[in-house]
BAROZA-762851 format. One record per atom (N, C-alpha, C): x, z, y; residue in one letter. Coordinates in pm, whole numbers, padded with zeros to 5 digits, always signed. Layout:
BEGIN
XZYA ...
//
This chain:
BEGIN
-07650+00649-03988M -07572+00573-04084M -07626+00431-04093M -07538+00334-04102H -07578+00195-04114H -07589+00157-04261H -07656+00046-04287I -07678+00001-04425I -07546-00015-04499I -07445-00072-04433K -07316-00093-04497K -07255+00040-04542K -07271+00142-04462E -07218+00273-04500E -07292+00331-04620E -07423+00311-04624Y -07502+00354-04741Y -07457+00279-04866Y -07433+00149-04851I -07389+00068-04965I -07254+00117-05015I -07159+00138-04924D -07026+00183-04963D -07030+00320-05029D -07107+00412-04971A -07116+00547-05027A -07181+00545-05165A -07285+00467-05180T -07353+00458-05310T -07261+00395-05413T -07189+00291-05374Y -07097+00225-05467Y -06988+00322-05513Y -06931+00398-05420E -06829+00496-05456E -06883+00601-05551E -07004+00649-05524T -07065+00751-05609T -07089+00697-05749T -07136+00574-05759I -07161+00514-05890I -07031+00495-05966I -06926+00449-05899T -06799+00427-05968T -06733+00557-06010T -06750+00664-05932K -06691+00793-05968K -06769+00862-06080K -06902+00867-06066N -06984+00939-06163N -07021+00855-06284N -07039+00726-06263G -07076+00638-06373G -07224+00642-06408G -07303+00720-06337D -07445+00732-06365D -07524+00663-06254D -07547+00535-06270A -07614+00457-06167A -07759+00499-06149A -07828+00526-06258Q -07970+00563-06250Q -07989+00691-06167Q -07908+00789-06194R -07919+00917-06122R -07883+00898-05973R -07780+00821-05947T -07737+00797-05809T -07844+00725-05730T -07903+00621-05789L -08007+00545-05719L -08133+00627-05699L -08166+00712-05794T -08282+00801-05778T -08257+00899-05664T -08137+00954-05659S -08102+01047-05551S -08104+00977-05415S -08054+00855-05411L -08056+00778-05287L -08199+00753-05241L -08285+00716-05335N -08425+00692-05304N -08491+00817-05246N -08468+00932-05307L -08525+01058-05258L -08469+01094-05120L -08339+01073-05101Y -08276+01103-04973Y -08337+01018-04862Y -08349+00888-04887L -08406+00798-04787L -08553+00831-04760L -08624+00870-04864Q -08766+00905-04849Q -08782+01028-04760Q -08697+01128-04780K -08702+01250-04699K -08672+01222-04551K -08584+01129-04526R -08544+01095-04389R -08634+00989-04325R -08728+00937-04402G -08818+00834-04349G -08751+00698-04337G -08652+00675-04420L -08576+00550-04415L -08592+00468-04543L -08702+00486-04611L -08723+00420-04740L -08724+00268-04728L -08754+00215-04611K -08755+00070-04593K -08614+00010-04605K -08510+00093-04594L -08372+00045-04611L -08332+00028-04757L -08408+00088-04848Y -08371+00089-04990Y -08352-00051-05048Y -08444-00146-05026P -08422-00281-05083P -08296-00348-05028P -08267-00330-04900S -08146-00390-04842S -08021-00328-04901S -08025-00198-04925I -07910-00129-04984I -07889-00179-05127I -07997-00196-05201L -07986-00246-05338L -07928-00387-05341L -07974-00474-05250R -07920-00610-05243R -07771-00607-05210R -07733-00521-05117G -07592-00508-05081G -07508-00458-05197G -07562-00363-05273L -07491-00313-05391L -07473-00423-05495L -07577-00500-05518M -07569-00608-05616M -07464-00711-05573M -07460-00743-05446E -07362-00839-05395E -07220-00784-05409E -07203-00656-05379K -07072-00594-05391K -07026-00592-05536K -07116-00560-05627L -07082-00561-05770L -07050-00703-05817L -07125-00801-05769R -07101-00940-05808R -06962-00985-05763R -06924-00947-05643R -06793-00985-05592R -06680-00919-05668R -06701-00794-05708K -06597-00721-05779K -06577-00774-05921K -06683-00825-05983T -06674-00868-06122T -06646-01017-06136T -06635-01090-06027K -06608-01232-06034K -06470-01257-06093K -06458-01367-06161S -06331-01406-06220S -06228-01436-06112S -06103-01408-06143S -05997-01435-06046S -05940-01575-06064S -05992-01650-06161V -05946-01787-06184V -06028-01880-06096V -05962-01961-06012P -06036-02053-05927P -06113-02157-06009P -06222-02204-05953V -06304-02305-06017V -06297-02433-05933V -06268-02544-05998V -06266-02675-05933V -06392-02748-05978V -06476-02784-05882I -06601-02853-05913I -06586-02999-05870I -06613-03089-05963V -06603-03232-05936V -06728-03302-05991V -06748-03426-05948A -06864-03501-05994A -06844-03548-06139A -06722-03594-06170R -06689-03644-06303R -06553-03590-06343R -06528-03578-06472E -06401-03525-06522E -06282-03606-06470E -06297-03737-06461R -06184-03822-06420R -06145-03800-06274R -06234-03740-06195D -06204-03712-06055D -06091-03610-06040D -06074-03524-06140V -05966-03425-06136V -05832-03496-06139V -05819-03595-06227E -05694-03670-06237E -05669-03752-06111E -05774-03811-06058R -05763-03898-05941R -05719-03820-05818R -05763-03696-05803Q -05734-03617-05684Q -05645-03497-05715Q -05560-03512-05817Q -05478-03401-05865Q -05389-03340-05757Q -05324-03423-05674T -05232-03368-05573T -05308-03289-05467T -05424-03338-05426E -05504-03266-05326E -05557-03135-05383E -05599-03137-05508I -05650-03016-05573I -05537-02914-05587I -05418-02960-05625Q -05304-02869-05637Q -05269-02807-05502Q -05280-02884-05396H -05254-02832-05261H -05357-02724-05225H -05484-02748-05257A -05588-02648-05229A -05566-02522-05312A -05525-02539-05436L -05496-02422-05522L -05376-02344-05470L -05279-02414-05414A -05162-02347-05357A -05202-02260-05238A -05302-02306-05161Q -05352-02225-05049Q -05412-02095-05099Q -05469-02099-05220L -05528-01980-05280L -05424-01897-05356L -05305-01951-05372G -05200-01880-05443G -05218-01882-05593G -05269-01992-05646S -05295-02001-05790S -05256-02138-05842S -05223-02143-05970T -05196-02271-06034T -05296-02298-06146T -05349-02193-06205D -05451-02208-06310D -05586-02231-06247D -05671-02306-06317Y -05805-02330-06266Y -05897-02372-06380Y -06024-02359-06354E -06128-02399-06447E -06202-02517-06384E -06231-02619-06463V -06298-02738-06413V -06445-02734-06454V -06532-02759-06357R -06675-02774-06383R -06723-02904-06321R -06816-02968-06387T -06872-03091-06331T -07010-03063-06274T -07042-03135-06168D -07171-03124-06102D -07218-03266-06072D -07317-03311-06147E -07364-03448-06133E -07432-03475-05999E -07467-03371-05927T -07532-03390-05797T -07432-03424-05687T -07302-03405-05716M -07200-03439-05616M -07180-03590-05612M -07152-03640-05494I -07124-03782-05476I -06980-03810-05518I -06890-03728-05473G -06748-03743-05504G -06671-03633-05433G -06539-03637-05446G -06456-03534-05387G -06445-03414-05480G -06414-03299-05422Y -06398-03178-05502Y -06428-03054-05417Y -06458-02945-05486I -06476-02814-05424I -06392-02715-05505I -06312-02635-05437V -06234-02530-05502V -06289-02397-05455V -06332-02314-05551K -06388-02183-05518K -06311-02074-05591K -06283-01967-05518N -06222-01849-05577N -06270-01727-05500N -06346-01644-05567R -06407-01526-05507R -06485-01564-05381R -06439-01527-05263D -06512-01554-05140D -06458-01674-05063D -06362-01743-05119I -06301-01857-05050I -06353-01986-05112I -06389-02080-05026R -06441-02208-05071R -06375-02318-04989R -06306-02408-05058I -06245-02524-04994I -06329-02644-05037I -06405-02698-04943D -06501-02804-04973D -06450-02937-04920D -06404-03021-05008K -06358-03155-04973K -06447-03258-05042K -06574-03226-05053S -06668-03318-05117S -06714-03422-05015S -06756-03536-05066Y -06805-03642-04979Y -06931-03598-04906Y -07015-03523-04976K -07139-03475-04914K -07108-03391-04791K -07012-03301-04804H -06973-03214-04692H -06921-03298-04575H -06838-03398-04606A -06783-03484-04501A -06893-03563-04431A -06988-03615-04510L -07099-03692-04451L -07188-03604-04364L -07218-03484-04410L -07300-03392-04330L -07228-03351-04202L -07099-03328-04213H -07020-03291-04095H -07021-03403-03992H -07004-03527-04038A -07007-03643-03947A -07145-03659-03884A -07249-03639-03963Y -07386-03649-03912Y -07410-03547-03802Y -07368-03422-03825H -07390-03315-03725H -07309-03340-03597H -07190-03396-03612R -07111-03429-03491R -07179-03538-03410R -07237-03636-03478L -07301-03746-03409L -07432-03708-03343L -07505-03616-03404T -07637-03580-03351T -07635-03467-03252T -07525-03397-03240D -07517-03286-03143D -07471-03331-03009D 
//
């Protein structure tokens, strides 16, 4: 069995039974008996990531450097949101950004920030 299969099986067991402590204890004992205890931390990390993805908000987040950037780039942001199939969004500011915007929704990230463009140009020039 591969780690992904252990993660999926454990996740299903936890969602069906609702007893995470008992399931994880059983998994630990099972892996210990088979001599695969070194997989336990990787399985736990995979479970945490799977749970994080399942509980994420379905509302896209638009990250900009300043609030006024949303108004300035409204048409581009609306186009990016249309690609995600959404019209509602939450705005967050990030002072570390130079400019542009980032639209994130679950596992999809549309990065139109200036930093991303500058790094992309740098890598094209140096490769």
